[in-house]
N, C-alpha and C positions, 0 to 999 in steps of 0.2 A: 750726199753718201750715205746709201741703205746702212741700217748698222748689222751686222753680219752675227749669222745664229751659232751657236759659244754650247757645246755640250763638255763639260764639266765628268771626268769617271773617278764619281768617289765622293762620298759624303760624310765624310770625317771634318777636321779641324781644317787640311789644306783645302779639301774639295767649297767647303761654305766658306770658308775667309776669302779666297778667289773669287767665289761668287758674289760675296757683299761689294769688293774694290772693284769687279767688271760695274754691278748696279751703280753705284758711283761715277761711272762713268757715262755714262748709263746704255750699257748693253742691258742683256734678259738673256742671262746664262740658264741653262735648264743643269740637271745635278741629276745624275741615276749614279741612285746606292746600289749595292748589289745584297748587304745585310737589309731585316726586318728592319734594323736604327742606325739614327747616324751616330755619330763621332768614330769609327775606326780604334785606333787604339786608345785614343781615349774614351771610357768604359768604368762609369761610377755607378755603383750598387748603391740603391738606399731601400730601406724598409724602417716602416714606423719605430722609434722608439731608439731607435739604432746611429749611431752618426757613417756622414759620407763616406762606402769605401769606394777607395781606386785601385780599381783592377788595370789600369791601363798610366797612364801620364800622369805626374804624382809632381815633381817638385822641379822649382826654376832657383836662380839666381839673380842678383843685382848685375850681374854681368849681360845678364840675358837682356839687351835692353830694347830688342826689337818688339818683344812681347811684353816686356813691359809697356813701353809706347804704346801698344795693341790692349794691354786692361787698359789703361788712364783713362786711352777713347772710348772701352767699352763700358764704362763704369763700373768695373769690377775686381773689389779689392784681395788683399792677399795675408799672407799672415804666416809668419816663422814655422817652420818645423820646430817643435818642442823638443830638447834633448836630453835634458838635466845634466847634472853635474858629472854624473857616473854612468858607466854603462858594464854589459855583459862581456866577459873578452873566455870564448873556450877557444887554449889551442891544441887539444889532443886529448883523445877520447880519454885515457889514463890517467888522468887531471881531471880536475872540479871544474866549472867554470868559475874564473874572479871575476871580482865585483870593483873596479879599477874607475879610477880619476880622467875626467874626460880633458885633454886638453883643450884652452879654451880656440872657438871659429871663429877664425877673421873672413869665414865668407859661408857665412848661416846656408839651409835651406828654407827655401818657403812654397805656402801652398797655396793653392785659389783660396779664396774663402766659399766655405758653405758648399763646396766643391769641382773638381776640373770641370766636368760638364756643364756649369755653369755660363762656360768659355760656347759650347756646343747652343744651348737654349738661348744665348742671346741673339747668335750671331742667325739661327731658324728663324728669329721672331722677326727679319729682315725680307725676308721670304714671301711671294705669292701662295697659293693652293694651289700645285702643280707644277711646280718648277723644281721642286725636287720631287722624286720616285725612288721608291724602296723596292724592294728586292728584283731588280733591275740589273741583273748580271750579265757584265757585257763579255761577249763570245767570238765578236768577227770586227774586223774596222776594215771598210774597204776604200780603195781610192776611187770616186769616177773623176767623169773627163774635170768637173767644179766644183766637188762637194766630200765629205768622208760621211761613207753609211756607217752609224752602227749598229749591230743587230745582236739582242740580247735573247734570253728563252723565249720571248713572250715577244717580242715588238723590234722595229724600225724605226730607225730615228736617220735624220737628213742631216748634217751641218756644215756652216763654212769652215770652222774650226775646233781640234777638240782637245781638252786640255786632263790630261792623265795625273792623276794626285795619288795612283796607285803606287808602293816599293817598288822600286824597277824588276825583281826579280818577280814578283808578280804578274808584273804587264807582261812580262818577255812570255811566262811559262802558262797564264792561261787565256790572253788572246789573239786569235789567230789575226794575220796580218794580209792584205791584199793592196800592192806587192809586200813583199817582205821585208821587214826592217831591218836594217845595211848588220852586216856579219860583226862589225865591232862595237855595233850599240847593245847586240843581242850578249854579245859575248861578255864583254861590260856590266849590263843588268845583270847577269845568270847567276855572275857573282857577287854582284853587290849584297851586302849585311842591311838587312831589315831589324833597325834595333828595335828588342825587343821581343822580337819576335821564338827568338826561343826561352823567355821567361817563364817561370812558374810564379807566379802572386798568392799567400797566402794569407788571412785576415782569421782576427779570432774577436767575435767585441764579448763587452761584460756590463755586467749592472755600476762594477767600479771599478777607480784605477787603481790597487794594491801594486805597482810596481811603481807606485811613485813617490812609498814612503821615502826617507831618509840611508834605509836601508837597502834599496832594490833601486832596479832600475828597468827602462820600457826598451831602451838604447841596445842589443845584443850583438857582436859580432861573433859567429865562430865559424873552425877550421874544422868543424866533426858536422856540423849540419844534422838532417838533412835541409833545414834552415842557415842557410850565410849569413844572415842579415835580419834583424826585424829593429821597429821604429812604432813609436804611439803617435796612435791614429786617431787621438781622440779630437772632440771638438769639450767647448767652456761646460757642458753637462751626457754629454754621453762618451763611451770609452773603448776600445779597439786597440789591437796589435797588428800589424800587419808588414811584411813580409818577404824574402824573395824565398823560394826550394832550388835548390837544384837541379838543374832542368833533366839531368838522367833520370830522375821521380817521373817525368810522365807518360813514362809506360801503365806503372800501376795503376789499380783501383784509385777512386776516391776516399773510400773508404780508408784505406790502407796508408795515403797521405794524410786522412787529416790523422787518423793516428798514430802516425809516424812527429807529426808535430807537435802536439799533444805529448806525449815521450817525450818529446824535447824540451819544451816548456817545464815541464817537472822538475826538470833538473834544479830550474833558476827560479822559480815559482811555488814549486808541490801542487800541493795540491788543490792549491788555489786555482790553478789551471781550469778542474774540472768543473766549478762551475762557467765557465762558458758559454753566449747565451746563442749564439750560430759563428759556422764557423763559414768562410767563403773562402771562394778559390776563383783562378783563372789561366788554365794551360792551353798558351798562348799558340805552341806547337799542336791542337786541335783545330786552331782559327784559321781554316781554309785561306780568308780573305784576307789574311795576314805573313802565313805561314807557308813556305814549300821546300822542298825537301831539298839543298846543294849535293849536285854529285860530287863535289870535293871540300878539302877542311877549309874555311874562309875564320878572318881574324876580327873581331868586334872594331867597327865602321867601315870596312873593307868597303874601297870605289864610292863611299860616302864625297857627293860634293864633284865627283868627277865631272872634265869639263864637258864629256857627251851630254851627258843631262841638258848643256847651255841652250843646245843644237835644234830646230827646230826640223820637224820629218814629213815623210808624207808629202812633197809641195808644198812644205811649209805650214800645212796646214795643222800637224801635231803636237803638239808642245809636251813636256816632263817638265812636271812640278812634285812637290812634295819634300817629307823631310829629310830626307836622304841624299838629294837631288840641291841642297842648302850648302851654300860654298863657308857658310859661317854655322857653328853649334848642330853639325848633319845632324838629324836620329832623333834629335829635341823640339819640343814643342816652339823653341828660338828661331831652330831653323826651320818652321812650316812658316814662319812669318817671314822673313829674309827670302825664302823660296817663291812665295805668293803674290810679296811684291817685284821681285823681277820677273815672274811669270804675265804680269799684268803688264807690265812694263816692254815685254816681248813683244808679246801680244799686242795692244795697242800701235805697236812700232811696225808689226805685217801688216795690221790691217789698214795704215796711214801710207803706209811706201806701196800698196798693193794697189 
């Protein structure tokens, strides 16, 4: 039996992992990625003499067994997120921040040793040149008698099976299908929350970790903002603070966001903050391959893991994968792994039963 042609849309964690798992079953998948980089919502910024800064997926826990098993398989280590014994709490604007004792953390968070993009780089190493094509934004998918045609802005591909790893909302908003996808799928997908797509991540790097003094902390929780949470983002000898900015600030300029972040941190650290080396940010609402406007309000994880994403479409030649489709921990990196294994099993069954 001839091995089928498989095209994977999206070169993030999900697309790369699915391609890797398919290769282990002797498939030869091709990955089409719209961006000029791999990784999707894993995006690690690297600069000499500074720690890796995670603008995308960052944390995992011991409960994320699918991801932990994969990291063990890939030989990638994890390290515990440093929290310290104290944290700053800012309950309201009319009172100063409070330095409070942090309770024991029975479920600590962990980070990927050396940067989350170690996963992406490791997976990328499994593929031959030409299997991954960047700057290939898929515009149209058409079903012919026996194949699917995938049209990008510059090329036309033909495949027996297509696996989309795009967030469901992006899939139905950005790609035209012939014939049209079922109304139920389009309705559910268009209201499916894309995890992290409305986040603003900000970070400052420093030459020293002054917040690790006994009378200070790099852990911040604020009801005042504009940064609602911030954490120590250092490595052994390179130092940074990273946090989440209220997404209402997406419409102002980068310089104004930077100014507001620094002004807020002065309330905790005084003028020490002015010694920062660099300011880094990513407004995910401005990432067109991760975010698309919703017509009505949605809640976090809305429709994530919905049963309709487990089905095959276009004469059982189109499969939908990705973290938002996972039945366990959807939206998180662990969901990526669970979804990838499910999708590969699904494709294998369709192929061998066809």
